[in-house]
N, C-alpha and C positions, 0 to 999 in steps of 0.2 A: 242447222246450227248457224249457217251464214245469215239466214233470215232473222233469227233471234238477235244476233249481234247487230245487224243493220237496224232493226227496229229499236233496240235499246239505244243505239247511237243516235238515231233520229229523235227519240223521246228526250234524251239528255240535251241534245243540241237545241231542240225546240225550247226547252226550259231556259236555257242560257240566252238564246236569241230573243225570245219573247219576254222573258223575265216573269212570266206568268202574271202580268199586270192585272188581267181581269180576275184572277183568283184572289189577289191581294185586295182589290177594290171590293169584291163581294165578301171577303173574309170568310170563305167557306173552308171546311176541313177537308174537302175533296177537290181534286183537280180533274175536271171532266175532259177526257180526250175522245173526240169523235173519230171513227174510222169508217170510211166508205170503201168497202171491200166487195169485189165481184164474187159473191158466194154462188151465184147462178150465172148462166150464160157461157159463152165460149172460153172465158178466162177463169172459170170456176176452179180449175186445178191450181192456178196461182192464188186465187182467193182463199182456198183452204189452207195453203201454206202460210199466207200472210196472216190469216185469222189465228192460226195456231201459234205462230211466232209472236204476234202482238199479245195474245193472252198470256203466254209464258213470260214475256218481258214484263208485263204489268204485275204478274204474280211475284216475280223475282224482286222487282223494285219495291212493291208493297211489303214483302217479307223483310226487306232491309230498311224499313222505316219510311218509305215513300220519298217524296221530294220536298225538302225543307220541312219535314214532319207531316206533310199532307199525303194522304193516300191517293192513288190514281184510280179513277173509275173509267173504264173503257166502254164506250157505247158504239156498237157496231151496227152499221146499216148496209144493206145489200145494194150494190150499184148495178147488178144484173148484166154487166158488160154492155151497158147502154148509156149513152151520154145523157139522155133525158131522165132516166131513172137515177143516175148518179147525181145529177143536179138536184132533183127532188129530195134525195137522201141527204145531201149536204145542207140544203135549206132546212130540212127537218132538224138536223143536228144543231144548227145555229139558232133557229127560231123556237123550237120546242124543248130541246135538251140543254140549251145554254152552254154549249161546249166552250172550252178555253182555247183548244188547239184541234186542228184536223190533220189526220194522217191517212195514208192508204192510197186509194185511187190506182187500181191495177191497170186501167186503160188510159192511154194518153187522151183519147177523145172525151172521156168523162172528166179528166183533170182540166182540160181546156174549157169544157162547158161550165165548170164550176169556178173558173178563174175570176169572172166578174164579181162573184160573191166575196172575193178576197179583200174587199175594202176594210174588213175588220182585222186585217193582218194575221190571218190564219196561215200556217205553213202548209202548203199543198205539195205533196210529193207523189210521184208516180214511179212504181217499180220499173216502168218502161224507160225511165231515164230523164223525163222532163220534170222541171220544177217551176212552180209559180210562187213567187214571194214578193210582197210589196216592200 
């Protein structure tokens, strides 16, 4: 339950902080949120909780009309509890999936490896307690 509340808070805070500028520019009916979660590797136990919490939060937000009338599409990539895999997953979310916002990052090493990609003003958050935000 705590994970769900945390993820819902993060999603709402991201929408306020970022203003979903890229969503408005593209005028899409969907807000794409990318999540790099350690589904495999030594932190997979946390990844499972994070994935389940994120999916529940998105389901609840979408059932209540989305954000400003736009539904959320959550795209999950596995970071594998590895900094290089996390960076590759984050790059895929940005370059191929055209996400508006990034969340997740179970490991601080994966978060820090992805920080240089933050030039797009994505909000990077680690359950380990570190944040990277331009």
